[in-house]
C-alpha positions in Angstrom: 2.8 -32.8 -11.5 4.6 -30.2 -9.4 3.2 -28.0 -6.6 4.8 -25.1 -4.9 3.8 -24.0 -1.4 4.3 -20.4 -0.4 5.6 -20.8 3.2 8.0 -18.0 3.8 5.9 -15.5 5.8 6.4 -14.5 9.4 2.9 -15.3 10.6 2.8 -12.2 12.8 -0.9 -12.4 13.7 -0.3 -15.8 15.3 2.5 -14.8 17.6 3.7 -16.1 20.0 2.9 -19.4 18.3 5.0 -18.4 15.4 8.0 -17.1 17.4 9.7 -20.5 17.0 7.4 -22.3 14.5 6.6 -21.1 11.0 2.9 -20.8 10.5 2.5 -23.7 8.0 4.0 -26.0 10.7 1.5 -25.0 13.4 -0.6 -28.0 14.4 -4.4 -28.1 14.0 -6.4 -31.2 14.3 -3.3 -33.2 15.3 -1.3 -32.3 12.2 0.7 -29.3 10.9 -1.1 -27.2 8.3 1.6 -28.2 5.8 0.9 -31.9 6.5 -2.7 -31.5 5.7 -1.6 -29.8 2.5 0.8 -32.6 1.6 -1.9 -35.3 2.1 -4.2 -33.3 -0.1 -1.6 -32.9 -2.9 -0.5 -36.6 -2.7 -4.1 -37.7 -2.9 -4.5 -35.7 -6.1 -1.5 -37.1 -7.8 1.3 -34.6 -7.1 4.6 -36.2 -6.7 6.9 -33.1 -6.6 6.5 -30.5 -4.0 8.6 -27.3 -3.5 8.4 -25.4 -0.3 9.2 -21.7 -0.9 10.6 -20.8 2.5 12.5 -18.1 4.3 11.6 -17.6 8.0 12.8 -20.6 10.0 13.4 -22.5 6.8 15.4 -25.2 8.6 12.2 -26.3 10.4 10.7 -27.5 7.2 13.7 -29.5 6.2 13.8 -31.1 9.7 10.1 -32.0 9.4 9.8 -33.3 5.8 13.3 -34.0 4.6 13.5 -35.1 1.0 9.9 -36.3 1.0 10.8 -40.0 0.8 8.6 -40.8 3.9 5.7 -39.4 1.9 6.6 -41.2 -1.3 7.2 -37.9 -3.1 10.1 -35.6 -3.9 10.3 -32.5 -1.7 12.6 -29.6 -2.4 13.2 -26.2 -0.8 13.5 -22.8 -2.5 15.1 -20.7 0.2 14.8 -16.9 0.2 17.7 -15.1 1.9 15.3 -12.2 2.5 11.5 -12.1 2.3 10.7 -11.6 -1.4 6.9 -11.6 -1.2 4.5 -14.0 -2.9 5.6 -13.0 -6.4 9.3 -12.9 -5.6 9.0 -16.2 -3.8 7.6 -17.9 -6.9 10.2 -16.3 -9.1 13.0 -17.5 -6.8 11.7 -21.1 -7.3 11.9 -21.0 -11.1 14.9 -23.3 -11.1 12.8 -26.1 -9.6 10.2 -25.9 -12.3 12.4 -26.9 -15.3 10.9 -29.7 -17.3 7.3 -28.8 -16.6 4.9 -26.6 -18.5 2.3 -26.2 -15.7 2.5 -25.8 -12.0 0.3 -25.5 -9.0 0.9 -22.7 -6.4 -0.7 -22.9 -3.0 -0.7 -20.4 -0.1 0.9 -22.1 2.9 -1.8 -21.2 5.3 -4.9 -22.8 3.8 -6.7 -26.1 4.4 -9.1 -27.2 1.7 -10.6 -30.1 -0.1 -11.1 -28.4 -3.5 -9.7 -30.3 -6.5 -6.4 -28.7 -7.6 -6.4 -30.7 -10.9 -9.4 -28.7 -12.0 -7.4 -25.5 -11.5 -4.5 -26.8 -13.6 -6.9 -28.0 -16.3 -8.5 -24.6 -16.6 -5.3 -23.0 -18.0 -6.0 -23.3 -21.7 -5.7 -19.8 -23.3 -4.5 -18.2 -20.1 -1.2 -17.6 -18.2 -2.9 -18.3 -14.8 -6.0 -19.7 -13.2 -7.2 -18.6 -9.8 -9.5 -20.7 -7.6 -12.4 -18.9 -6.0 -14.7 -19.7 -3.2 -17.9 -17.9 -2.0 -17.2 -15.2 0.6 -17.5 -16.5 4.1 -18.8 -13.7 6.3 -17.1 -13.3 9.7 -20.2 -11.5 11.0 -23.9 -12.2 11.5 -25.8 -10.7 8.5 -29.2 -9.0 9.1 -31.8 -7.9 6.6 -34.5 -5.5 7.9 -37.4 -3.3 6.7 -36.1 0.2 6.2 -39.4 1.8 7.3 -40.5 -0.4 10.2 -37.0 -1.5 11.2 -38.4 -5.0 11.7 -35.8 -7.7 11.2 -36.7 -9.9 8.2 -33.8 -12.3 8.3 -30.9 -13.1 10.6 -28.1 -15.4 9.6 -25.0 -16.0 11.7 -21.8 -16.0 9.6 -23.3 -17.1 6.3 -21.6 -18.0 3.1 -22.3 -15.0 0.8 -22.6 -16.7 -2.6 -23.0 -13.5 -4.6 -19.3 -12.6 -3.9 -16.2 -14.7 -4.6 -12.8 -14.5 -3.0 -9.3 -15.7 -3.9 -8.8 -19.2 -2.4 -5.0 -19.1 -2.7 -4.7 -22.1 -5.0 -3.4 -21.1 -8.5 -2.5 -22.8 -11.7 0.1 -21.3 -13.9 1.9 -22.1 -17.1 5.6 -21.3 -17.2 5.0 -18.0 -19.0 4.2 -16.7 -15.5 7.9 -16.3 -14.8 8.1 -13.6 -17.4 5.5 -11.6 -15.4 7.1 -11.9 -12.0 9.2 -9.2 -10.2 12.3 -10.2 -8.2 10.5 -9.0 -5.2 6.8 -8.2 -4.7 3.3 -9.4 -4.3 1.5 -11.8 -6.6 -1.9 -10.4 -5.4 -1.0 -6.7 -5.9 1.7 -6.6 -8.5 0.9 -9.6 -10.8 -2.7 -10.9 -10.8 -4.3 -7.5 -11.4 -2.1 -7.0 -14.5 -2.9 -10.4 -15.8 -6.6 -9.8 -15.3 -6.4 -6.5 -17.2 -4.7 -8.3 -20.1 -7.4 -11.1 -20.0 -4.7 -13.7 -19.2 -6.2 -14.9 -15.9 -9.1 -17.4 -15.6 -11.5 -17.9 -12.7 -12.1 -21.4 -11.3 -15.1 -21.1 -8.9 -15.7 -23.9 -6.3 -18.9 -24.3 -4.4 -19.7 -26.8 -1.6 -16.0 -27.3 -0.7 -14.2 -26.9 2.6 -11.8 -24.0 2.6 -10.2 -22.0 5.4 -7.3 -19.6 5.5 -5.5 -19.6 8.9 -4.7 -16.1 9.8 -5.7 -15.8 13.5 -6.3 -17.8 16.7 -10.0 -17.7 15.8 -9.3 -19.4 12.5 -7.3 -22.1 14.3 -10.2 -22.7 16.7 -12.7 -23.0 13.8 -10.6 -25.4 11.8 -10.0 -27.5 15.0 -13.7 -27.6 15.6 -14.4 -28.7 12.0 -11.8 -31.5 12.1 -12.8 -32.7 15.6 -16.4 -32.8 14.4 -15.7 -35.3 11.7 -14.3 -32.9 9.0 -11.1 -34.9 8.7 -13.1 -37.7 7.2 -14.6 -35.3 4.7 -11.2 -34.0 3.7 -9.9 -37.5 3.0 -13.0 -38.6 1.2 -13.4 -35.6 -1.1 
């Protein structure tokens, strides 16, 4: 099975950490984000991985080489200019020959969801998108409108009535017919596939998932891993 990791972004919200290090190579819990991802992919049977890179692309090659130390094959699809998430995938088409399905992963997430479930959900669709319940970044309060008495207070709850894109996708190779040379998967491609009923939802509950966008995200993931979460990621 082949997995592609979107790792070409600038990581502006994590500067100055990303001035000399691409975001997927920032360390959290003693390993780079991309190392956590490779362990996860290898565990689930992926033996071919393509990093879609642009910013500081040579850093990935220096870190992972051809993948032999991981027992897998690692390739690099290098963008001469930033192409966006859709363009980055389009640019990597040459690496996907000989396969009819692929996994695409955002390069800034750490999760223990089962990617094989995403791939296996593709029947009758061009793409499948993993979903997780919305994690609130704020405390949520319910109160009586008349008396203003607080009925419930929950600090940063998981809001299970709403689902968000978890950044792990399954696609069959028809996806390349829908991709622009430059553009956003989330803005230019997925909404159109959804309107044409060519996109499936793959909801996951009770999994660990975190997108690393800010310093606060790094702190929360570090706390999870130091608190024993690393064992949970390996055992899931």
